[in-house]
C-alpha atoms as one frame of an Amber mdcrd trajectory, in Angstrom:
protein
  81.141   2.965 -63.456  81.590  -0.411 -65.087  78.229  -1.736 -63.416  75.913
   0.829 -61.885  73.959   2.869 -64.254  75.051  -0.031 -67.052  72.420  -2.350
 -66.240  68.574  -1.003 -66.168  66.508  -2.800 -63.563  63.219  -1.403 -65.465
  64.643  -3.334 -68.409  65.215  -6.143 -65.735  68.632  -6.326 -67.038  71.335
  -8.582 -64.561  74.885  -8.182 -64.151  76.260 -11.802 -64.556  79.624 -13.005
 -65.525  79.796 -16.900 -64.848  77.250 -19.537 -66.330  76.310 -22.288 -64.321
  79.076 -24.656 -65.198  81.217 -22.382 -64.109  82.053 -21.057 -67.568  82.875
 -16.692 -68.189  80.332 -15.601 -70.397  81.105 -11.930 -70.069  84.937 -11.319
 -69.318  84.718  -7.760 -70.209  82.886  -7.516 -67.029  85.369  -9.808 -65.071
  86.428  -7.923 -61.446  90.287  -7.302 -60.431  90.519  -9.839 -58.314  93.319
 -12.135 -58.018  93.029 -16.014 -57.691  93.873 -16.297 -54.198  90.958 -14.011
 -52.604  88.199 -16.090 -54.864  90.039 -18.860 -53.461  89.556 -18.062 -49.430
  86.160 -16.520 -51.166  84.976 -20.166 -51.936  86.769 -21.437 -48.487  84.732
 -19.439 -46.477  81.243 -20.115 -48.859  81.938 -23.786 -48.345  82.722 -23.160
 -44.309  79.266 -21.995 -43.893  77.132 -24.606 -46.086  79.573 -27.438 -43.925
  77.964 -25.422 -40.662  74.419 -25.497 -41.951  74.851 -29.313 -43.125  76.125
 -29.643 -39.204  73.613 -27.556 -37.395  70.952 -29.284 -39.195  72.339 -32.791
 -37.660  72.188 -31.230 -34.448  69.024 -29.673 -34.309  67.698 -33.209 -35.405
  69.664 -35.067 -32.160  67.747 -32.317 -30.230  70.987 -30.551 -29.379  70.490
 -27.234 -31.342  67.157 -25.370 -31.437  65.443 -23.936 -34.503  67.635 -22.192
 -37.019  67.548 -20.345 -40.337  70.649 -21.623 -42.846  72.172 -19.442 -46.456
  72.335 -22.321 -47.937  72.359 -21.159 -51.600  73.172 -17.459 -51.040  76.452
 -17.910 -49.810  77.930 -16.365 -53.044  76.028 -13.290 -52.492  76.785 -13.159
 -48.709  80.434 -13.455 -48.465  80.805 -11.254 -51.772  79.215  -8.058 -50.365
  81.010  -8.541 -46.978  84.685  -8.948 -48.738  83.927  -5.641 -50.195  83.430
  -3.723 -47.514  86.301  -2.630 -45.105  86.048  -4.291 -42.154  87.727  -2.146
 -40.086  85.626   0.918 -40.362  82.238  -0.649 -41.914  78.988  -2.005 -40.387
  77.079  -4.914 -41.321  73.429  -4.997 -39.828  72.246  -8.510 -40.677  68.506
  -9.950 -40.429  68.393 -13.892 -39.599  69.494 -15.951 -42.660  72.870 -14.084
 -43.208  75.438 -16.845 -41.184  77.691 -16.935 -44.378  77.862 -13.161 -44.001
  78.384 -13.452 -40.124  81.525 -15.696 -41.071  82.515 -13.392 -43.731  82.662
 -10.905 -41.340  84.579 -12.121 -38.651  81.889 -14.039 -36.139  83.049 -16.923
 -34.946  81.005 -20.161 -35.633  80.832 -21.220 -32.064  79.044 -17.458 -31.752
  76.207 -18.206 -34.216  75.913 -21.666 -33.236  75.583 -20.194 -29.232  72.807
 -17.970 -30.671  71.076 -20.976 -32.139  70.986 -23.006 -28.671  69.376 -19.922
 -27.050  71.983 -18.043 -25.641  71.881 -14.299 -26.840  75.204 -13.520 -26.028
  75.971 -16.041 -29.304  74.553 -12.108 -31.027  77.579 -10.070 -29.861  80.028
 -10.058 -32.141  84.054 -10.296 -30.895  86.005  -6.894 -29.917  86.807  -4.861
 -33.204  84.079  -6.710 -35.657  81.189  -4.035 -36.525  78.592  -6.763 -37.303
  75.072  -6.153 -35.214  72.939  -9.341 -33.599  70.450 -11.221 -35.761  67.111
  -8.972 -36.208  64.471 -11.123 -36.019  62.012  -8.262 -36.762  61.842  -8.380
 -40.080  62.437  -4.801 -41.792  64.060  -3.248 -38.461  67.868  -4.047 -40.301
  67.000  -1.206 -42.581  65.857   1.273 -40.161  69.443   0.786 -37.756  71.657
   0.577 -40.584  70.292   3.965 -41.644  70.661   5.404 -38.289  74.271   3.982
 -38.601  74.759   5.710 -42.002  73.741   8.900 -40.576  76.102   8.678 -37.492
  78.903   7.942 -39.819  78.470  11.078 -41.759  77.729  13.343 -39.153  80.976
  12.116 -37.583  82.804  13.041 -40.914  84.323   9.278 -41.284  84.639   6.987
 -44.294  82.916   4.359 -43.003  79.585   3.576 -44.375  76.858   0.909 -43.192
  75.320  -2.548 -45.231  72.483  -4.213 -44.519  70.301  -6.960 -46.023  66.830
  -8.592 -46.020  65.466 -11.081 -48.008  62.311 -10.602 -50.929  59.823 -10.751
 -48.337  61.364  -8.228 -46.349  60.335  -5.614 -48.975  56.762  -6.103 -48.109
  57.484  -4.259 -44.740  56.959  -0.527 -44.780  59.795   0.217 -42.856  62.345
  -0.990 -45.472  60.644   2.041 -47.710  61.076   4.242 -44.740  64.428   3.637
 -44.012  65.209   3.566 -47.723  63.695   6.844 -48.659  65.455   8.595 -45.526
  68.902   7.285 -46.311  68.127   8.710 -49.859  66.755  11.962 -48.711  69.571
  12.852 -46.489  72.093  11.115 -49.259  73.536   8.458 -46.524  76.564   6.424
 -46.874  74.237   2.953 -46.775  74.032  -0.224 -49.131  70.905  -1.934 -48.908
  70.501  -5.019 -50.499  67.886  -7.467 -50.952  68.515 -11.430 -51.360  65.943
 -12.403 -53.700  65.539 -16.079 -52.797  62.107 -16.522 -54.501  60.368 -17.727
 -51.310  59.468 -15.678 -48.105  59.176 -18.739 -45.956  55.950 -20.103 -48.286
  55.084 -17.153 -50.227  56.170 -17.217 -53.806  57.024 -13.380 -54.798  54.662
 -13.835 -57.664  52.282 -13.666 -54.323  53.884 -10.658 -53.019  54.613  -8.126
 -55.580  54.179  -7.201 -58.850  56.967  -5.419 -59.472  59.176  -6.289 -62.428
  62.168  -7.470 -60.018  63.077  -6.056 -56.414  65.440  -3.320 -57.883  62.956
  -1.125 -59.051  61.908  -0.630 -55.539  64.406   1.820 -55.094  62.951   4.251
 -58.069  60.524   6.388 -56.259  62.820   6.978 -53.357  65.797   8.499 -56.177
  68.220   6.238 -55.093  70.080   4.338 -58.010  69.801   0.324 -58.195  70.704
  -2.806 -60.131  70.269  -6.352 -60.109  72.918  -9.099 -59.674  72.932 -12.302
 -60.084  72.851 -13.816 -56.917  74.562 -17.363 -57.308  77.268 -15.880 -59.305
  80.615 -15.009 -56.615  82.030 -12.782 -59.728  79.176 -10.952 -60.476  78.477
 -10.481 -57.105  82.304  -9.235 -55.838  82.631  -6.874 -59.296  79.277  -5.223
 -58.384  79.917  -4.596 -54.884  83.428  -3.392 -54.545  82.035  -0.822 -57.290
  78.974   0.126 -55.007  81.094   0.020 -51.660  83.602   2.637 -53.336  80.698
   4.849 -54.708  78.721   5.164 -51.899  82.223   5.668 -49.396  83.108   8.492
 -51.911  79.721  10.817 -50.508  77.041   9.507 -53.605  74.474   8.553 -51.576
  72.660   4.970 -50.819  72.396   2.463 -53.518  69.914  -1.101 -53.678  71.757
  -4.079 -54.859  69.002  -6.943 -55.708  70.855 -10.291 -55.543  68.547 -12.723
 -57.453  69.276 -16.238 -55.783  67.518 -18.951 -54.478  67.097 -20.426 -51.097
  68.346 -24.122 -51.276  67.327 -24.972 -47.765  63.939 -24.700 -46.068  62.440
 -21.259 -44.267  63.906 -22.716 -40.691  64.785 -26.152 -39.512  61.634 -26.259
 -38.135  59.847 -25.934 -41.767  59.051 -28.141 -44.457  59.439 -26.793 -47.806
  58.340 -29.438 -49.566  54.630 -29.042 -49.056  54.799 -25.680 -50.748  57.952
 -25.582 -53.223  57.822 -27.093 -56.234  59.744 -30.336 -56.792  60.651 -29.418
 -60.557  61.438 -25.832 -59.687  63.545 -27.082 -56.417  65.386 -29.494 -58.914
  66.225 -26.935 -61.186  67.793 -24.388 -59.569  70.084 -26.995 -57.614  72.022
 -26.463 -61.146  73.038 -23.131 -60.223  74.326 -24.271 -56.443  76.644 -21.244
 -56.123  79.513 -23.210 -54.712  79.420 -25.538 -57.287  79.660 -22.897 -59.560
  82.767 -21.159 -58.258  83.999 -24.445 -57.593  84.078 -25.696 -61.199  85.514
 -22.081 -62.431  88.586 -22.826 -59.910  88.677 -26.720 -61.432  88.662 -25.532
 -65.029  91.589 -22.499 -64.046  93.388 -25.676 -62.515  92.833 -23.524 -59.025
  90.812 -26.672 -57.250  90.717 -30.281 -57.260  88.593 -33.110 -55.866  91.397
 -33.928 -53.628  91.572 -30.064 -52.316  87.638 -30.566 -51.655  87.616 -33.585
 -49.804  90.718 -32.239 -47.599  88.935 -29.084 -47.025  85.049 -30.433 -46.099
  87.350 -32.975 -43.123  89.233 -29.990 -42.321  85.891 -27.782 -41.644  83.956
 -30.186 -40.562  86.329 -30.526 -37.737  86.771 -27.399 -36.808  82.913 -27.254
 -36.775  82.539 -29.738 -34.725  85.123 -28.535 -32.152  83.370 -25.195 -31.840
  80.361 -26.854 -31.036  81.677 -28.653 -28.031  82.809 -25.443 -26.786  79.405
 -24.720 -27.310  77.676 -27.189 -25.127  80.344 -26.902 -22.431  79.516 -22.452
 -22.273  75.461 -22.989 -23.317  74.296 -22.596 -19.976  73.418 -19.113 -18.207
  72.784 -17.723 -14.837  69.219 -16.086 -14.028  71.537 -12.578 -13.081  72.472
 -12.378 -16.817  69.301 -12.354 -18.253  68.475  -9.325 -16.425  71.785  -7.518
 -15.889  73.321  -7.960 -19.070  71.384  -5.607 -21.067  71.294  -2.539 -18.472
  73.934  -0.600 -16.502  71.248  -0.191 -13.493  68.025  -2.332 -13.100  64.455
  -0.520 -12.268  61.981  -1.076  -9.579  60.549  -3.339 -12.056  62.770  -5.569
 -13.308  64.647  -5.630  -9.858  61.205  -6.479  -8.527  60.911  -9.259 -11.474
  64.142 -10.396 -10.795  63.678 -10.986  -7.049  60.248 -13.208  -7.644  62.110
 -15.390 -10.473  65.218 -15.832  -8.321  63.054 -16.943  -5.417  61.069 -19.245
  -8.041  63.953 -21.069  -9.210  65.348 -21.416  -5.812  61.996 -22.701  -4.563
  61.631 -25.260  -7.797  65.364 -26.023  -8.514  64.367 -28.222 -11.292  62.679
 -25.755 -13.361  63.287 -25.860 -16.647  62.686 -22.584 -19.255  65.163 -20.134
 -20.061  66.960 -20.427 -16.908  69.915 -23.263 -17.287
């Protein structure tokens, strides 16, 4: 093992390969990965950032509901997805994982359809093992543990990977899931994206732990802390961890030390609680800028390529949202009938009452369009 067991969470050691200026500080830790793979990862990170920017504009125009962005967390999210085998492995998310959803294969239109209030946007296309967003914090850890339990029972090579934020570790369900996963030695990777803020609660008001990686110790589970804004460090660590877990060694917890550069949601104003000096300092560690500098230093990227990429992706995202606006409405029957094969008597009665109401008041709004 090159990383796991070599960096001690109890000493607050962290895996980092590249500094904020895109310069390699630990060449011996470089992952075995091609330049083309790194460029593709950068393009995916950039797509997520451009979509966040576009969605914010649409939300301000009243064309999209409140949403949660991955701005600042793109490196770790794209890395842990790129480490998976997308044909066999499962991703169980929270609600701030748009970069991961895109990397997993969710089309931008699905993500934006979800954020305009159509729950069908959370349904992944066939062949993509990506569960819908979990709004209930901590529940994704239990679901991933259940999937990993099933994969072990079926004797497949599939694993589950799930993620939460620093605030999510305060939920009892996260520990319960990790404890059970280690007890049964399940093939599951638990990720904590430590973005320093649980809505408006800073980490020093959440926990007295040295870091979040040490929270695995009580379960007997190994853990590691990685620079979550360093794509090279993240992909190196996650490739190793995924194969370690797939080989039958049980679960691992990975803390990604990152920063939420955006608001908690588009309905939030972080300027009210987040120190201005802190935000300005952390902007220097923007994962996109960091990787872009490395690519330019390696003569693999240029500002002209960046301009062309932004224009291409902006056009693509706008076209996807145009589709969303044409397909966002849903019928009353969709609300009732898409989940159950057959409605019970209570749901049949509710459906009948709702149908009569909207027939009587066709201009009524609220869920039914």
